[in-house]
FIROBA-531241 format. One line per 8 residues: number of its first residue (from 1); their letters; for each residue x, y, z of C-alpha. Coordinates in pm, 1 decimal. Each point is the difference from the previous one (the first is absolute). Last residue first. Layout:
BEGIN
NUM) a) X Y Z | ... .
***
This chain:
BEGIN
473) hlnidsgy) 1916.2 24888.7 556.0 | 262.1 214.0 -166.4 | -86.2 -127.7 -346.5 | 264.1 117.2 -247.0 | -82.5 93.0 -361.8 | 320.5 91.8 -187.4 | 147.5 -345.8 45.6 | 166.3 -156.9 299.6 .
465) selnrrva) 218.8 -306.7 -59.4 | 325.2 192.9 55.6 | -46.6 2.3 375.6 | -79.3 -372.1 22.6 | 293.4 -93.3 -223.8 | 239.1 210.8 206.4 | -115.9 -158.2 327.4 | 22.6 -347.3 -153.8 .
457) glfragel) 355.3 71.1 -118.5 | 91.0 111.6 352.8 | -126.8 -330.8 138.6 | 158.6 -218.2 -264.6 | 333.0 183.9 31.1 | 4.6 -41.2 378.5 | -101.8 -364.4 -24.7 | 288.4 -66.6 -240.5 .
449) gdnirhdf) 247.7 206.1 203.6 | -46.1 -227.7 299.1 | -259.2 25.6 273.6 | -19.4 -66.5 373.5 | 362.2 30.4 115.7 | 58.7 261.8 -271.0 | -232.4 241.3 178.8 | -128.4 239.5 -264.7 .
441) slciymms) 59.1 354.3 -122.8 | -219.2 73.3 -302.3 | 45.1 314.9 -207.0 | -254.7 160.6 -230.4 | 112.4 255.7 -257.7 | -265.6 215.9 -166.3 | -65.9 110.3 -357.6 | -253.5 236.7 -154.3 .
433) riaiadge) 60.2 -43.1 -374.7 | 124.9 225.6 -281.0 | 39.0 -215.8 -308.6 | 286.2 -132.0 -214.0 | -89.7 -256.8 -262.5 | 177.9 -332.2 -24.9 | -322.5 -161.9 -120.8 | -125.7 -36.0 357.0 .
425) vvvprkiv) 141.5 263.3 237.1 | 340.9 159.9 55.5 | -43.0 246.8 285.6 | 33.8 376.4 21.1 | -65.0 134.6 352.1 | -289.0 100.5 223.2 | 63.9 -61.8 367.4 | -201.0 -194.3 259.2 .
417) admsliga) 196.0 39.2 323.4 | 114.5 -305.7 190.9 | -178.5 -306.1 136.6 | 177.9 -209.0 266.0 | -107.9 -354.3 71.4 | 78.6 -175.5 329.0 | 72.2 -366.3 64.3 | -19.2 -307.6 220.0 .
409) npqnivpv) -151.6 201.6 283.4 | 127.8 -37.6 358.8 | 129.1 267.8 -6.4 | -49.4 295.1 -235.4 | 256.0 -67.5 -270.8 | 228.0 291.4 -95.0 | -88.3 184.5 -321.9 | 208.6 56.8 -318.3 .
401) sfttgfvg) -77.8 323.6 -181.7 | -1.6 135.6 -358.2 | -165.1 307.0 -145.1 | -87.1 187.4 316.9 | -244.1 289.3 -35.4 | -127.5 23.5 357.6 | -319.3 -194.2 -83.6 | 232.6 -254.9 -158.0 .
393) pnnvtfts) 105.4 -106.7 348.9 | -307.1 -226.3 4.7 | 61.2 -310.5 212.1 | -221.6 -308.3 -10.3 | 33.1 -262.6 273.5 | -85.3 -369.6 32.8 | -147.7 -221.0 275.5 | -90.0 279.6 242.2 .
385) gqiedpkl) -119.0 -105.9 346.5 | 78.3 314.3 195.0 | -51.9 373.4 -33.3 | -379.5 9.6 1.0 | -29.0 -211.5 316.5 | 166.4 279.6 199.5 | -255.0 259.2 -115.4 | 111.0 278.2 -233.6 .
377) rntrarta) -87.1 355.7 99.0 | 349.6 151.8 2.4 | -98.8 279.3 -242.7 | 220.8 -114.3 -290.2 | -102.3 -362.7 49.8 | -366.1 103.7 4.7 | 26.4 160.7 -343.2 | 199.6 -290.4 -144.8 .
369) ldnvaaal) -248.7 -257.2 128.3 | -302.6 190.2 -133.1 | 154.6 68.5 -341.0 | 100.8 -365.7 -35.1 | -351.4 -115.9 92.7 | -177.6 233.7 -240.0 | 230.0 -83.5 -293.4 | -27.7 -372.0 76.0 .
361) eaiskqda) -379.0 23.9 -1.8 | 8.9 175.3 -338.2 | 239.9 -261.0 -140.5 | -226.1 -278.9 126.0 | 67.2 -186.7 324.0 | 32.0 -371.1 75.7 | 373.6 -5.8 -75.8 | 60.6 244.2 285.9 .
353) drlvpvfl) -105.8 -258.6 254.6 | 136.0 218.1 282.7 | 138.8 347.2 -67.1 | 307.6 61.2 218.0 | 164.4 323.7 112.0 | 377.5 18.2 -55.5 | 161.3 302.1 168.2 | 305.8 207.6 -92.6 .
345) gndtsvaf) 103.0 294.5 214.2 | -152.5 276.0 214.6 | -59.2 246.3 -285.9 | -172.8 -284.8 -180.9 | 95.7 -247.4 -272.1 | -250.3 -278.9 -62.4 | 106.6 -350.2 -106.6 | -314.0 -196.0 -82.5 .
337) gmnihghv) -48.1 -351.0 138.5 | -234.0 -237.3 -179.3 | -168.9 -284.7 182.0 | -51.8 -278.9 -252.4 | -157.0 -292.0 182.5 | 98.9 -367.5 -17.4 | 358.7 67.6 102.4 | 278.5 -234.6 -102.9 .
329) qirsdatw) 219.2 -74.7 302.9 | 343.6 -120.8 -102.0 | 182.8 -203.4 264.3 | 320.9 68.6 188.1 | -130.0 -41.0 358.7 | -21.5 377.5 46.7 | -219.4 30.2 -308.4 | 81.5 150.3 -341.7 .
321) sanmspve) -301.8 186.2 -135.3 | -231.0 -24.9 -300.8 | -194.7 183.4 -269.0 | 288.4 -37.1 -248.8 | -44.2 -378.0 17.1 | -353.7 54.6 -130.2 | 114.9 78.3 -357.6 | -327.4 32.6 -196.0 .
313) rlaacvak) -197.6 111.3 304.4 | 277.6 247.6 77.3 | -14.9 124.6 -361.2 | -372.4 80.3 36.2 | 69.7 197.0 319.1 | 288.9 185.1 -168.6 | -220.7 108.4 -292.7 | -266.5 133.5 236.6 .
305) tvfpvftl) 265.4 184.1 200.8 | 147.0 152.2 -316.9 | -341.0 130.3 -103.8 | -70.6 124.1 353.4 | 334.0 188.3 6.2 | -22.2 174.5 -339.9 | -202.1 284.4 148.4 | -365.3 99.8 46.4 .
297) syghqqkf) -12.2 316.6 208.0 | -222.3 72.3 298.5 | -341.6 160.1 60.0 | -205.3 -281.6 -152.1 | -207.5 159.9 -276.8 | 219.2 301.3 -74.9 | 310.6 -214.9 28.7 | -137.4 -252.5 -249.2 .
289) taknhelf) -101.0 272.4 -244.6 | 346.9 155.7 9.5 | 177.7 -333.8 -48.6 | -215.2 -122.3 -289.0 | 168.8 114.1 -323.5 | 363.7 4.0 113.4 | -58.0 -305.0 215.4 | -119.1 -203.9 -298.9 .
281) haiptmdv) 290.8 119.3 -214.6 | 249.5 -99.7 271.5 | -165.9 -341.4 34.4 | 28.7 -62.4 -376.1 | 362.3 131.6 -8.3 | 136.9 -197.4 297.8 | 259.6 -193.9 -200.4 | 195.9 -186.0 265.9 .
273) emittahp) 376.1 -37.3 40.0 | 136.9 -286.7 206.8 | 236.1 -42.7 293.8 | 125.4 -294.0 208.0 | 162.0 10.2 342.0 | 131.5 -253.9 250.4 | 22.5 66.2 373.9 | 141.7 -267.5 230.5 .
265) staksrvm) -248.2 50.8 283.0 | 87.5 34.2 369.1 | 297.2 238.6 -0.7 | -159.7 231.0 -256.2 | -328.3 -2.4 193.4 | 171.2 48.2 335.8 | 187.8 304.4 -127.2 | -323.7 149.0 -135.2 .
257) heaiarrv) -190.2 -69.0 322.6 | 272.7 149.9 219.3 | 12.2 314.3 -212.6 | -378.7 31.7 11.9 | 4.7 -30.4 380.4 | 274.2 264.4 34.3 | -188.0 236.9 -229.0 | -320.2 -50.8 201.4 .
249) ptltiftd) 176.6 52.5 333.0 | 156.5 320.3 -133.6 | 367.8 -21.8 -81.0 | 228.7 271.1 130.2 | 144.8 192.7 -291.7 | 371.1 79.6 -5.8 | 138.1 310.1 -168.0 | 290.8 57.8 -233.6 .
241) gdaaspav) 97.2 361.1 -75.6 | 367.1 -49.2 68.6 | 110.9 -357.6 -56.5 | -47.0 -267.1 261.9 | 295.4 -173.9 165.9 | -11.4 224.1 308.0 | -367.6 -78.5 58.2 | -237.0 291.3 -50.8 .
233) avpaqapa) -204.3 89.0 303.5 | -368.3 -37.3 -71.4 | -171.2 327.3 -66.1 | -245.9 112.8 267.6 | -353.0 -104.4 -77.8 | -215.4 230.2 -207.6 | -283.2 175.5 173.9 | -341.0 -151.7 -71.8 .
225) aavpatat) -175.6 156.0 -295.7 | -276.4 244.6 71.1 | -335.9 -139.2 -98.8 | -116.2 134.7 -333.1 | -289.3 242.2 16.7 | -342.3 -153.0 -23.0 | -248.7 -76.3 -272.1 | -352.1 -36.8 126.7 .
217) aagganrr) -191.5 -302.1 119.5 | -371.8 32.9 -50.2 | 1.5 -194.2 -323.1 | 190.8 52.0 -324.2 | 70.1 -370.2 -47.0 | 371.2 57.8 57.8 | -78.8 180.5 327.1 | -238.9 -271.2 114.9 .
209) evfalide) 257.4 -269.5 -78.3 | 275.7 197.2 175.3 | -212.7 41.2 313.4 | -84.8 -372.3 4.2 | 369.5 -83.3 -33.9 | 94.2 230.5 288.6 | -273.4 -136.7 228.8 | 92.1 -361.0 -85.5 .
201) krvrggeg) 363.8 74.1 91.4 | -103.2 81.9 353.8 | -65.0 327.0 184.8 | -64.0 -66.3 369.4 | -323.5 160.4 121.7 | 19.7 -166.7 341.9 | -8.5 -342.8 -161.2 | 15.8 24.1 -375.4 .
193) tgaiqald) -236.2 197.0 -225.3 | 222.9 304.9 -31.4 | -142.8 322.2 -136.6 | 246.4 126.7 -259.4 | 23.7 370.0 -83.8 | 293.3 64.9 234.9 | 186.4 -278.7 -177.2 | 42.7 217.7 -308.4 .
185) vqheaalk) 33.0 -253.2 -283.0 | 279.2 20.9 -255.8 | -56.6 -355.6 -132.3 | 346.1 -133.6 92.1 | 19.0 204.9 321.6 | -343.7 -121.0 111.8 | 95.9 -359.2 -83.4 | 306.2 20.5 226.9 .
177) ralpsird) -193.2 165.5 280.9 | -266.6 -270.7 -24.7 | 266.5 -272.4 12.3 | 148.6 160.8 310.4 | -343.1 -2.1 170.0 | -131.6 341.5 92.3 | -143.5 74.7 344.3 | 343.7 -39.0 159.0 .
169) mntsgnav) 117.6 293.0 -213.0 | -270.2 220.2 150.6 | 106.0 -98.8 349.0 | -189.1 -266.0 180.3 | -154.3 23.7 346.2 | 118.8 -264.9 236.6 | -93.8 -357.1 -59.2 | -233.3 -163.0 247.2 .
161) ppamttta) 147.1 -279.5 202.7 | -164.3 -339.5 -29.2 | -267.7 -59.1 258.7 | 96.2 -224.9 287.6 | -301.7 -193.8 115.1 | -42.2 -61.8 369.6 | -113.7 -306.5 184.3 | -139.0 -61.6 344.9 .
153) agngnapa) 23.4 -361.4 102.5 | -294.8 -87.1 216.7 | -9.3 56.4 374.4 | -20.3 -366.7 72.6 | 275.4 -81.7 -239.9 | -47.0 -321.5 -191.8 | 314.9 -209.9 -33.8 | 199.6 55.8 -322.3 .
145) tstaaatt) -16.7 -163.5 -345.7 | -345.2 60.4 -150.6 | -73.1 301.8 219.4 | 322.6 171.0 -112.9 | -60.0 -60.7 -370.5 | -355.5 131.5 14.4 | 95.5 312.0 196.4 | 304.6 66.8 -218.5 .
137) tvaameie) -101.0 334.1 -146.0 | 106.0 72.2 -358.9 | 222.0 294.0 -93.2 | -5.2 115.0 -364.6 | 284.1 -127.6 -214.5 | 355.7 117.1 41.1 | 140.8 22.6 -350.6 | 357.6 -107.6 -64.5 .
129) aiptgvkv) 200.6 107.7 -303.6 | 229.0 -114.9 -283.1 | 17.9 -374.5 60.6 | 186.4 -163.3 -293.1 | -228.4 -212.0 -220.2 | 139.3 132.5 -328.1 | 363.7 102.2 47.6 | 98.8 344.2 120.7 .
121) tqdpqvli) 94.6 334.1 -156.2 | 45.4 310.2 218.8 | -96.1 332.6 -155.9 | -230.5 81.8 292.7 | 68.6 -192.5 325.7 | -80.2 -362.3 76.7 | -122.3 -113.2 345.6 | -260.5 264.8 75.0 .
113) raltggvp) -146.8 -78.3 339.7 | -333.5 26.6 181.1 | -227.9 129.3 -276.2 | -325.3 -2.1 196.5 | -312.3 -200.5 -79.1 | -194.5 -120.7 -302.1 | 114.8 -297.5 -200.5 | 156.8 -89.9 -337.9 .
105) splettik) 118.6 359.4 -54.4 | -7.7 100.4 -364.9 | 318.3 5.9 -211.0 | 28.8 307.0 -224.2 | 138.8 -75.7 -345.6 | 296.7 54.4 -226.7 | 22.4 -273.3 -260.5 | 223.6 -229.5 -204.0 .
97) dtiievls) 355.2 76.4 111.7 | -129.9 13.7 355.7 | -108.9 284.1 228.6 | -223.4 -30.1 307.3 | -173.5 300.6 158.9 | -114.7 -72.1 354.4 | -313.4 -19.4 212.5 | -298.4 74.4 -222.1 .
89) edrriteg) -323.0 -76.0 188.5 | -124.9 -354.9 -57.3 | -68.1 -51.4 374.4 | 17.7 328.4 184.0 | 312.2 164.2 135.6 | 89.6 164.6 327.5 | 323.6 191.6 33.4 | 262.6 -110.0 251.0 .
81) ekklwsgi) 275.5 -44.1 -256.5 | -72.8 221.7 -296.4 | -233.7 -73.6 -290.3 | 42.2 47.2 -376.2 | 347.0 -151.6 7.7 | 207.1 76.7 -305.0 | 148.9 -177.3 -301.1 | 91.0 -326.9 168.4 .
73) tgeavteg) 173.0 -216.3 -258.9 | -106.7 -345.4 -114.1 | 153.3 -341.0 -49.8 | -34.3 -323.6 -196.4 | -231.4 120.9 -276.4 | -30.5 -270.4 -265.7 | -368.0 -76.0 64.6 | -89.0 361.1 65.8 .
65) lqpmtvqq) -70.2 215.9 304.4 | 116.9 -249.0 262.1 | -81.3 166.8 330.1 | 257.4 123.4 256.3 | -136.4 -112.5 334.7 | -234.3 155.3 254.2 | 16.3 -160.5 343.5 | -313.3 8.3 210.7 .
57) iamfcgkt) 58.4 41.1 373.7 | -299.7 -112.6 200.7 | -53.1 181.0 329.8 | -138.0 -156.6 312.4 | -199.9 139.5 289.1 | -9.9 0.2 378.5 | 313.2 199.3 81.3 | 247.6 -272.3 75.2 .
49) rqikktqw) 295.3 -115.0 207.4 | 194.6 -320.2 29.2 | -135.6 -182.8 -306.1 | 118.1 -355.9 23.2 | 211.4 -182.2 -259.1 | 191.4 -164.7 282.4 | 340.2 78.1 -156.1 | -121.4 312.2 -179.1 .
41) hmycvsqn) -142.6 178.6 304.8 | -225.1 239.5 -186.2 | -54.3 374.5 -13.0 | -298.1 235.8 -9.8 | -128.0 354.8 -47.2 | 332.6 146.1 -106.1 | -53.8 -140.7 -350.3 | 316.4 38.1 -206.1 .
33) kwarpatt) 142.2 -326.3 131.1 | -315.6 -180.2 -102.5 | 78.9 4.3 -371.9 | 365.3 -91.5 52.5 | -98.0 -263.2 257.1 | -246.9 -156.5 -250.1 | 262.3 -116.3 -250.4 | 93.2 -335.6 148.6 .
25) lnvpinpl) -315.7 -32.6 207.2 | -213.0 2.0 -316.5 | -353.7 44.0 128.5 | -292.6 -122.6 -209.1 | -310.0 29.6 223.9 | -235.0 -301.3 -31.8 | 54.5 -99.8 364.0 | 264.0 211.3 176.4 .
17) rieqgvlw) 51.7 -121.2 353.2 | 74.1 273.7 249.8 | 206.4 -103.8 299.9 | -87.2 216.7 296.9 | 290.0 200.1 141.0 | -196.6 323.5 33.6 | -368.0 -49.4 -82.2 | -132.3 305.7 -184.7 .
9) aaicahav) 88.7 -137.4 -339.4 | 193.7 130.3 -302.1 | 66.4 -190.2 -320.0 | 208.8 138.3 -287.7 | -98.9 -190.6 -312.6 | 229.3 -32.4 -302.9 | -144.7 15.5 -351.4 | 196.6 -109.4 -303.5 .
1) m) -45.9 133.0 -353.7 .
***
């Protein structure tokens, strides 16, 4: 973020030297042009007229919300031009293929200009807004560079303009409205904790948690759905009944990420079948007790994650990335990404040092990440830094699926539904077993079929090694 200083002095025509004040004379005219309080003679670099104070213009840029995120989309602005804003107060909703989050203001002041409009997508580092910081008097600067004035230099401080009264919709952030609709929350019952009573996403989530816990919050009538948009005109070449759907920013970002992944990594795939019978029996007998004790379900995911972590230690080239200078970076830590489907799209929260956790700890962590992903409560650092990814489409009943690599990982493992079926076992007998397909998609630049088979074989061996007595801790 770059700050430009707009200097104003009482002395007309006096040259103002700028010690320790970073002024970019190439871009400063644009920032100063909007300030009627002063102007500069650009050839002599002298201020020709002033008002006795200076304003610093702080540029806000599109942040990088993930190591592979190259651009972001403006969801909605939470402040209007001319409104005051405090440091760390939510300024704008940013949408990427990995997260939807509210960006806090880096400084306090007045939102001077919005440079990127809602639904526009820009590269990381692109200026998206300018914030006019609080006015600072120039008494010290003037006395250090200009002759002393016998009468003393009177100074004035220009206070930032006060925002006009807000409408009810202005009091509710767009993300809060979206969450309220998803959770059927009556916004009239929410007391906002933001500036001026503004209702923020944290207020909605806290209300939902209290309601789910049976607290003071009461059930509310569903929020009326927004009116449907007018149908898109059908192109002449389209058949009757066809419609066209405008992509949401999240859908557009996911599409770009998937295309980039297939274009970047030569995908190779290998598949194996795993006998999950011992784990299935354990869950059948202990699932209800576990949920009663912990408040969430114990699933196959932590068992698979534990087996994958052990396999990554056995085949470390699968816990790697291809670098920009055509080298293979083998990661020392195992940071597991988990593909989570939400109403807003697909997100991949990351659990760091997953191999250091027990099955019970993995179950708690996965449940926490998935819950917060579905309620837009993930932090930016929780959606970046993965070294491998586990996908669980089996929860939707799929039998067989081939995943797309989550860049820049070397691979991704997909686990499908555990289904009972007849299987030929030892002694050529036929038995009913709980079977599951696991599929590995891997970057063929980093690994060959041999490493892929070794890795997937290690995962299968680890899963089938469990007996009837499983220690979760």
